[in-house]
C-alpha positions in Angstrom: 34.1 -18.1 -19.2 35.1 -21.7 -20.1 36.7 -22.3 -23.5 36.1 -26.1 -24.6 38.0 -27.2 -27.5 40.2 -30.5 -28.1 42.7 -28.3 -29.8 45.3 -26.9 -27.5 46.3 -23.8 -30.1 42.8 -23.0 -30.6 42.3 -22.9 -27.0 45.5 -20.6 -26.5 44.1 -18.4 -29.5 41.0 -17.5 -28.1 42.4 -16.8 -24.3 44.7 -14.3 -26.1 42.0 -12.4 -27.8 40.2 -12.2 -24.6 43.2 -11.1 -22.3 43.4 -8.3 -24.8 40.1 -7.1 -25.9 38.0 -8.4 -23.0 39.8 -8.1 -19.6 37.0 -8.2 -17.6 36.2 -11.8 -18.5 37.9 -14.6 -16.4 38.8 -17.2 -18.7 39.3 -20.9 -18.1 40.3 -23.7 -20.5 38.8 -27.4 -21.0 39.8 -30.0 -23.5 36.6 -31.9 -23.4 32.9 -31.9 -22.7 33.5 -33.9 -19.6 36.1 -32.1 -17.8 33.8 -28.8 -18.7 31.0 -30.5 -16.7 33.1 -31.7 -13.9 34.4 -27.6 -13.4 31.2 -26.0 -13.5 30.4 -26.6 -9.8 33.7 -24.8 -8.9 33.9 -21.8 -11.7 30.0 -21.1 -12.2 30.5 -19.8 -15.4 28.4 -17.6 -17.2 29.5 -18.5 -20.7 30.8 -21.5 -22.3 32.7 -21.1 -26.0 32.0 -24.8 -27.3 33.9 -26.4 -30.3 31.2 -29.0 -31.6 33.6 -31.7 -32.9 35.4 -33.4 -30.1 35.9 -37.1 -29.0 33.7 -38.4 -26.6 30.5 -36.5 -26.0 30.9 -33.6 -28.9 30.1 -29.9 -28.5 26.1 -30.1 -29.6 25.8 -32.8 -27.0 27.3 -30.6 -24.4 25.2 -27.9 -25.7 21.8 -29.7 -25.0 23.3 -30.9 -21.9 23.5 -27.5 -20.5 20.3 -26.3 -22.0 18.7 -29.0 -19.5 20.7 -29.0 -16.5 22.7 -25.7 -16.6 20.0 -23.3 -18.6 21.7 -20.3 -17.1 24.9 -20.9 -18.7 24.9 -19.0 -22.0 26.6 -21.0 -24.9 28.6 -20.0 -28.1 29.5 -22.8 -30.4 32.6 -23.4 -32.8 32.7 -25.4 -35.8 35.0 -25.8 -38.7 31.6 -27.1 -40.9 29.3 -24.7 -42.2 26.4 -27.0 -42.6 22.9 -26.5 -42.0 22.0 -29.4 -40.0 24.5 -28.1 -37.4 23.2 -24.5 -37.0 19.8 -26.1 -36.9 21.0 -28.5 -34.1 22.3 -25.5 -32.4 19.8 -23.2 -32.4 17.6 -26.1 -30.8 20.2 -25.8 -27.9 19.6 -22.1 -27.5 23.0 -21.1 -28.4 23.8 -17.6 -28.3 25.7 -17.6 -31.6 27.2 -19.9 -34.1 31.2 -19.5 -35.1 32.8 -20.7 -38.1 36.8 -21.6 -37.6 39.0 -20.0 -38.7 37.5 -17.8 -36.2 37.3 -14.2 -37.1 38.3 -11.9 -34.2 35.6 -9.2 -35.2 32.7 -12.0 -35.3 34.1 -13.3 -31.9 33.7 -10.0 -30.2 30.5 -9.3 -31.7 28.7 -12.6 -30.4 30.8 -11.7 -26.9 28.7 -8.6 -27.0 25.3 -10.2 -27.4 26.6 -12.9 -24.7 27.1 -10.0 -22.3 24.0 -7.8 -22.6 22.0 -11.2 -22.3 23.8 -11.7 -19.3 22.7 -7.7 -18.0 19.3 -8.3 -19.3 19.1 -11.5 -16.7 20.7 -9.6 -14.1 18.4 -6.7 -14.3 15.4 -9.4 -14.5 16.4 -10.9 -11.4 17.0 -7.6 -9.6 13.2 -6.8 -10.5 12.1 -9.8 -9.3 14.0 -9.6 -6.0 12.6 -6.1 -5.5 9.1 -7.4 -6.4 9.4 -10.3 -4.0 10.9 -7.9 -1.3 7.5 -5.5 -2.2 5.3 -8.4 -1.9 6.9 -9.6 1.4 6.6 -6.3 3.2 2.8 -6.3 2.1 2.1 -9.5 3.2 3.7 -9.1 6.5 1.8 -5.6 7.2 -1.4 -7.5 6.0 -0.6 -10.4 8.4 -0.2 -8.1 11.3 -3.4 -6.3 10.2 -5.2 -9.6 10.6 -5.8 -10.6 7.0 -6.1 -14.5 7.2 -5.3 -14.9 3.1 -2.0 -12.9 3.9 -0.9 -15.6 6.3 -0.6 -18.2 3.8 1.2 -16.2 1.3 3.6 -15.0 4.0 4.6 -18.5 4.6 5.1 -19.1 1.2 7.1 -16.2 0.3 9.6 -16.9 3.3 10.2 -20.5 2.1 11.1 -18.9 -1.1 13.5 -16.7 0.5 15.1 -19.7 2.3 13.2 -19.9 5.4 12.6 -23.4 6.7 8.9 -24.6 6.4 9.1 -26.2 10.0 10.5 -23.2 12.0 10.4 -23.7 15.6 9.7 -20.3 16.9 9.2 -16.9 15.3 10.1 -13.6 17.0 8.6 -9.9 16.0 10.6 -7.0 17.3 9.3 -3.5 16.9 11.6 -0.5 16.8 10.0 3.0 17.1 11.9 6.5 17.1 9.7 9.5 17.6 11.9 12.3 16.4 14.1 12.2 13.5 12.8 8.8 12.2 14.8 5.8 11.7 14.8 6.7 7.9 17.7 9.1 9.2 19.6 6.2 10.1 18.5 3.7 7.2 22.2 2.6 6.7 23.0 1.8 10.4 20.0 -0.1 10.8 21.6 -2.3 7.9 24.8 -2.4 9.6 23.0 -3.3 13.0 21.4 -6.3 11.2 24.3 -7.8 10.5 25.7 -7.6 14.1 22.4 -8.7 15.2 22.5 -12.3 13.4 26.3 -12.8 14.0 25.3 -12.2 17.8 22.7 -14.5 18.2 23.1 -17.9 16.8 20.0 -19.3 17.5 18.2 -16.9 14.9 18.5 -18.8 11.6 16.7 -16.3 9.3 15.3 -12.5 9.7 14.3 -9.8 7.7 13.0 -6.1 8.5 10.6 -4.1 6.9 10.2 -0.2 7.5 6.6 0.8 6.6 7.4 4.4 7.3 10.3 6.9 8.4 9.5 6.1 12.4 8.7 2.2 12.9 10.8 -0.6 12.1 9.7 -4.3 12.2 12.1 -7.1 12.1 10.7 -10.6 12.1 13.0 -13.4 13.1 12.8 -17.5 12.8 15.0 -19.8 14.9 14.7 -22.0 18.1 14.9 -21.0 21.8 14.9 -17.4 20.9 16.4 -15.6 23.8 13.6 -12.6 23.7 14.9 -10.5 26.4 18.5 -10.5 25.5 17.1 -9.6 21.9 15.2 -6.4 23.1 18.1 -5.4 25.4 20.7 -5.9 22.4 19.1 -3.5 20.5 18.4 -0.8 22.9 22.1 -0.8 24.2 23.3 -1.0 20.7 21.2 2.0 19.8 22.3 3.9 23.0 26.2 3.2 23.1 26.3 4.7 19.2 25.0 8.2 21.0 21.9 8.8 18.7 20.4 12.0 19.7 16.7 10.7 20.3 16.0 7.4 22.4 14.9 4.2 20.7 11.5 2.5 22.1 12.0 -1.5 21.5 8.6 -3.5 21.8 7.7 -7.2 21.1 10.7 -10.1 20.8 8.2 -12.7 22.5 8.5 -16.0 20.5 5.6 -17.6 19.1 5.0 -20.9 16.9 2.8 -20.2 14.2 2.5 -16.9 11.8 -1.2 -16.9 12.7 -0.4 -15.5 15.8 1.3 -12.2 14.2 -2.0 -9.8 14.9 -2.1 -10.5 18.7 1.5 -10.5 19.2 1.9 -7.3 17.5 -1.2 -5.6 18.9 0.5 -6.9 22.5 3.9 -5.3 21.5 2.2 -2.1 20.3 0.0 -1.5 23.2 3.2 -2.2 25.9 5.4 0.5 24.0 2.6 2.8 24.0 1.8 2.2 27.6 5.5 2.3 29.1 7.0 5.3 30.7 8.1 6.8 27.5 5.6 9.6 27.4 7.7 11.3 24.9 6.6 8.5 22.3 3.0 9.0 22.7 3.2 12.7 22.5 5.5 12.9 19.7 4.3 9.8 17.6 0.6 10.6 17.7 1.1 14.5 16.8 3.9 16.0 15.4 2.7 19.7 15.6 4.6 21.7 18.3 1.4 23.9 18.8 -0.8 20.6 19.8 -0.8 22.1 23.2 -2.6 25.2 22.4 -4.9 23.4 19.5 -6.1 21.0 22.3 -6.8 23.8 24.5 -8.8 25.4 21.2 -10.7 22.3 21.1 -11.7 22.1 24.6 -12.9 25.6 24.7 -15.0 24.8 21.7 -16.6 21.7 23.3 -17.3 23.6 26.3 -19.5 26.6 24.5 -20.9 23.8 22.1 -19.0 25.6 19.2 -19.4 22.7 16.8 -18.1 24.7 13.7 -15.0 25.5 15.7 -14.5 21.8 16.7 -15.1 20.4 13.4 -12.6 22.9 11.9 -9.8 21.8 14.5 -10.3 18.0 13.8 -10.8 18.0 10.4 -6.9 18.4 9.8 -6.0 15.6 12.0 -8.7 13.3 10.6 -7.7 14.0 7.2 -4.2 12.9 7.4 -5.1 9.7 9.0 -8.0 9.3 6.3 -4.5 9.5 3.6 -2.5 7.3 5.4 -5.4 4.7 6.3 -5.4 3.9 2.1 -2.5 2.1 2.4 -4.1 0.2 5.7 -0.9 -0.5 7.5 -1.1 -1.3 10.5 0.7 1.7 11.9 -1.6 3.9 10.8 -4.3 1.6 12.7 -2.5 2.2 15.9 -2.4 5.8 15.3 -5.8 6.1 15.0 -6.8 3.7 18.3 -4.4 6.0 20.1 -6.0 9.4 18.5 -9.1 8.2 19.8 -8.0 6.7 22.9 -5.5 9.0 24.5 -6.8 12.6 22.8 -9.9 12.7 21.7 -11.8 10.7 24.2 -10.3 12.1 27.5 -11.4 15.7 26.2 -14.9 14.4 25.7 -14.8 12.8 29.1 -13.5 15.9 30.9 -15.9 18.2 29.4 -19.5 18.4 30.3 -21.5 20.1 27.6 -24.3 18.8 25.1 -21.9 18.6 22.3 -19.2 16.2 24.2 -22.1 14.0 25.6 -23.3 13.5 21.8 -19.9 12.6 20.8 -18.8 10.2 23.4 -20.9 7.4 22.9 -20.2 7.5 18.7 -16.1 7.7 19.4 -16.5 4.9 21.9 -18.3 2.7 19.7 -16.1 3.3 16.9 -13.1 2.6 19.1 -14.4 -0.4 20.1 -15.0 -1.7 16.6 -11.3 -0.6 15.4 -9.7 -2.3 18.8 -11.1 -5.9 18.3 -8.0 -8.2 18.3 -7.2 -9.3 14.8 -9.8 -7.0 13.1 -10.1 -6.7 9.3 -11.9 -3.7 9.1 -11.0 -1.7 6.4 -9.5 1.5 7.7 -10.5 4.0 4.9 -14.3 3.0 5.7 -13.7 3.1 9.4 -12.0 6.5 9.3 -15.0 7.6 7.0 -17.4 6.5 9.6 -15.6 8.3 12.5 -15.5 11.3 10.3 -19.2 10.9 9.5 -20.2 10.8 12.9 -18.0 13.4 14.2 -19.6 15.9 11.5 -22.9 14.9 12.3 -22.9 15.4 15.8 -21.1 18.2 15.8 -23.4 19.9 12.8 -26.1 18.8 15.0 -28.6 21.9 16.2 -29.4 21.6 19.7 -32.6 23.3 19.6 -35.8 23.7 17.4 -35.0 27.4 16.2 -31.4 26.0 15.4 -33.1 23.0 13.3 -35.5 25.8 11.4 -32.3 27.8 10.3 -30.8 24.7 8.5 -34.0 23.7 7.0 -34.3 27.4 6.0 -30.9 27.4 4.3 -31.7 24.3 2.5 -34.9 25.7 1.6 -33.3 28.6 0.2 -30.6 26.8 -1.7 -33.0 24.7 -3.5 -35.4 27.7 -4.6 -32.0 29.5 -6.2 -30.5 26.0 -7.7 -33.7 23.9 -8.5 -32.8 24.1 -12.1 -29.4 21.9 -11.6 -29.7 18.5 -12.8 -27.5 17.1 -10.3 -28.8 18.7 -7.2 -29.4 16.1 -4.7 -29.1 15.3 -1.1 -25.5 14.9 -1.0 -25.3 18.2 -2.5 -27.6 19.7 0.3 -25.7 18.0 3.1 -22.6 19.7 1.8 -24.1 23.3 1.8 -25.0 22.7 5.6 -22.2 20.4 6.8 -24.0 17.7 7.6 -24.7 13.9 7.1 -27.1 13.1 4.4 -28.8 10.9 6.2 -29.2 13.2 9.4 -30.4 16.0 7.0 -32.8 13.6 5.5 -34.3 13.0 8.8 -34.5 16.6 9.8 -35.7 18.0 6.8 -38.9 15.4 7.5 -39.1 16.5 11.3 -39.1 20.4 10.7 -41.1 20.5 7.4 -43.4 17.2 7.6 -42.1 16.2 3.8 -39.1 14.8 2.7 -36.7 16.9 0.5 -37.5 15.2 -2.8 -41.2 16.2 -2.3 -40.1 19.7 -1.8 -37.7 19.7 -4.5 -40.3 18.4 -6.8 -42.7 21.0 -5.9 -40.6 23.8 -6.0 -39.7 22.6 -9.6 -42.9 22.4 -10.9 -44.6 25.5 -9.6 -41.6 27.1 -11.4 -42.8 25.4 -14.7 -46.3 26.3 -14.5 -44.8 29.9 -14.1 -43.1 29.5 -17.1 -45.8 27.9 -18.9 -48.0 30.7 -18.4 -45.6 33.6 -18.7 -43.6 32.2 -21.7 -43.6 30.5 -25.0 -40.6 28.4 -24.4 -41.2 24.6 -25.4 -42.3 21.9 -23.2 -38.6 19.9 -23.3 -37.1 23.7 -22.8 -39.2 24.5 -19.7 -38.3 20.8 -18.4 -34.4 21.5 -19.1 -34.9 24.7 -17.2 -36.5 23.3 -14.1 -33.9 20.5 -13.3 -35.2 17.4 -15.8 -32.9 16.1 -18.7 -36.1 14.1 -20.3 -38.7 16.0 -21.6 -40.8 12.8 -21.5 -40.3 12.4 -17.9 -41.0 15.9 -16.8 -44.4 15.5 -19.0 -45.1 12.4 -16.9 -44.6 13.6 -13.6 -46.3 17.0 -14.6 -49.1 14.8 -15.3 -48.9 12.8 -12.4 -49.3 16.0 -10.0 -51.7 17.7 -11.8 -53.7 15.7 -13.8 -53.2 17.5 -17.0 -50.2 17.7 -19.6 -48.1 20.7 -19.6 -49.5 21.7 -23.0 -53.4 21.4 -21.5 -52.0 23.4 -18.4 -50.9 26.0 -21.1 -54.3 26.1 -23.0 -56.3 26.3 -19.7 -53.9 29.4 -18.4 -54.2 31.0 -21.6 -58.2 30.6 -22.0 
């Protein structure tokens, strides 16, 4: 706080009160407005307590000056005149409070408490804004790594708002991956390492880190003539020398000149890491299940014996986890899916000669090729759903005519038992037999010679005719029992099929 008053005794009195009742404040004194303005840069005050009546620039003029030039500095004005014009002028200068002389201690402390609340509210708002900015910066970097062209412009703007130069000569993207234990366990150490990292490499002007999950950390740096190999080596040596239980894999660091190169740089760095000699990284990162080898053997047996039910059972959990992770469309999840297909599933399919594996090879390879395109912006949830669908279809696809007939018999049986269900549709039926809905529709037509909707309608109408003959239910009640919410639509459909209304059919049946 700076106390600005031309009367020395007034200043001394305020300082004395502050030292006794608010010792957490650091108080400075100025005898006039000009000396107060001159001290702003050095003292950086949160609050000024200003006397209105001063020679030269008066207190109201100083308050208006602060409002325009230093809006973060709060103001409390003091005066011996209880005039409305003074109060009105002070309010226009956005002062916190207005105190009359002689100053009453309690009133001054109330005004001070009001100022402290405003300072705290501002600090919280700044902290929230910083957190929001950090969150946006993290998401923008992830989207840029993923290949979203819109994210690159937003990332550039956010970086400049955080103090990065617009004319950066080169960037560097570094990847830290720890398979066991996770980097989350060493979060405090990572922050300490970053300080040492920036101190060690003077070529780095700016840098920030994000950890999208407990296993991966990205470090984006900017500067000039960045020593790529030395940067990678520094992180490896620092981590190893600190005696961590599990090794750290470091990738990237190669310098590039524009943020538009991020997807390419990221893809190369990830590829180098996962294709390196660190076999432990592949195994532990792609699947954390200790019994993976046993599951792998069971999947291979299912493929060899064309046991589509068991095959789907083992894969459903793995794909389900990827599907949940993919909703955040992080680049890390995209990479995990690529390596799940490339390093686990596809090799097993290629090593097994069976009808089931042959059916699946082409579909999995096609999804993998689309996913692996450089800078691909393929929406991950959509792609995972497509992969899930193609595997489900292929693994459920009957290989022989007898098996096909069994599937369609199950569908027919379900229709006969549930034809009154108004929500009965192809999606419901496909879930009953664990098939893709489009494939089931084609299979139903192939086996029966008609589409499923025609068959469903036929079952419903035959049941309606039975009810018309054997009961006294009203037409709308029969329509409702046979799966039609609208009596008008039921009657119209009945007439189209049988060339008579439900009432006419009932009359003829009775006759």
